[in-house]
matplotlib code that plots the C-alpha trace (Angstrom):
import matplotlib.pyplot as plt

x = [-53.3, -49.5, -49.5, -51.9, -50.0, -46.7, -48.3, -49.8, -46.5, -44.7, -47.3, -46.9, -43.1, -43.2, -45.6, -43.3, -40.2, -41.9, -43.1, -39.5, -38.0, -40.5, -39.9, -36.1, -36.4, -39.1, -38.6, -35.1, -32.5, -29.3, -25.9, -25.7, -29.2, -28.4, -25.4, -27.7, -30.2, -27.5, -26.3, -30.0, -30.2, -27.1, -28.5, -31.8, -30.2, -28.2, -31.3, -32.9, -36.3, -35.0, -33.3, -36.6, -38.4, -35.7, -36.0, -39.7, -40.3, -38.5, -37.0, -37.3, -36.2, -35.1, -36.0, -34.9, -37.2, -37.4, -40.6, -39.6, -43.1, -44.2, -42.1, -40.8, -37.3, -34.4, -34.3, -38.0, -38.8, -36.5, -37.4, -36.6, -39.2, -38.4, -40.5, -41.2, -43.4, -46.0, -46.0, -43.9, -42.2, -41.5, -38.3, -37.6, -35.0, -35.4, -34.1, -32.9, -29.3, -30.6, -28.4, -30.6, -33.5, -36.7, -39.9, -42.4, -45.3, -46.3, -48.4, -49.5, -46.8, -47.2, -45.3, -48.2, -49.9, -47.0, -43.6, -40.4, -40.0, -36.5, -36.4, -34.0, -34.7, -35.1]
y = [-42.8, -42.6, -42.7, -39.8, -37.8, -38.3, -37.4, -34.3, -33.3, -33.9, -31.7, -28.9, -29.1, -29.0, -26.0, -24.1, -24.9, -23.8, -20.6, -19.8, -20.7, -18.5, -15.6, -15.9, -16.1, -13.5, -10.9, -10.9, -9.0, -10.8, -9.2, -7.7, -6.3, -4.7, -3.0, -1.8, -0.5, 1.4, 3.0, 3.9, 5.8, 7.7, 8.6, 9.6, 12.0, 13.5, 14.0, 17.3, 15.9, 15.1, 18.4, 20.2, 18.0, 18.5, 22.3, 22.5, 19.5, 18.0, 14.6, 12.1, 8.8, 7.1, 3.5, 1.4, -1.5, -4.4, -6.1, -9.2, -10.6, -7.7, -9.0, -7.0, -6.3, -5.2, -2.5, -1.7, -3.8, -1.6, 1.7, 4.2, 5.8, 9.2, 9.9, 13.5, 15.3, 15.8, 12.8, 9.8, 10.3, 7.2, 7.3, 4.9, 4.5, 6.6, 3.9, 0.3, 1.3, 3.2, 6.1, 8.5, 8.4, 10.5, 11.0, 8.4, 9.5, 10.1, 8.5, 9.1, 9.5, 8.2, 11.3, 13.5, 12.2, 10.7, 11.8, 10.2, 6.7, 7.3, 8.8, 11.6, 15.2, 17.3]
z = [-12.2, -12.2, -16.0, -16.3, -13.7, -15.6, -19.0, -17.4, -15.9, -19.3, -21.1, -18.6, -18.8, -22.6, -22.5, -20.1, -22.2, -25.4, -23.8, -22.6, -26.0, -27.8, -25.4, -25.9, -29.7, -30.2, -27.5, -26.2, -28.2, -29.2, -28.5, -32.0, -31.7, -28.3, -29.9, -32.8, -30.3, -28.5, -31.7, -32.5, -29.2, -30.1, -33.5, -31.9, -29.5, -32.4, -34.6, -35.4, -34.3, -30.9, -30.5, -31.2, -28.7, -26.0, -26.5, -25.8, -23.4, -20.5, -21.6, -18.7, -20.2, -23.5, -24.0, -27.0, -27.9, -30.3, -31.5, -33.5, -33.5, -35.6, -38.5, -41.3, -42.5, -40.4, -38.9, -38.9, -35.9, -33.8, -32.2, -29.6, -27.2, -25.8, -22.7, -21.8, -19.3, -22.0, -24.3, -25.6, -28.9, -31.0, -33.2, -36.1, -38.8, -41.9, -44.3, -44.4, -43.5, -40.5, -41.4, -39.3, -36.9, -37.2, -35.2, -36.2, -34.0, -30.4, -27.7, -24.2, -21.5, -18.0, -16.9, -17.6, -14.5, -12.5, -11.2, -12.4, -10.8, -9.4, -5.9, -6.8, -6.1, -9.2]

ax = plt.figure().add_subplot(projection="3d")
ax.plot(x, y, z, "-o")
ax.set_aspect("equal")
plt.show()
């Protein structure tokens, strides 16, 4: 009985550690990647696509993201979401050097149906 309990505990422990290692390797950005994401946000805000969106919609939030599990070459697993009151705009690099950001599509925005999450007066 003790042996089965110890083996079960060892298997559970290994599974949890493998999960945490996989999460760290696949989903958490490194320090260099965080810097790259910050620069991508700056390029997004300076892009002509963003300026056009900001002129006709209310920008609520900007969220950089990384999806290493998608694979592909750098920097194509990076992106920036621009949340507005009407929809979410997805921005991506225009080339492998990420010299500029451009709108790569849109998707539903939670802010169509909900108010901003922060309790500030607008």
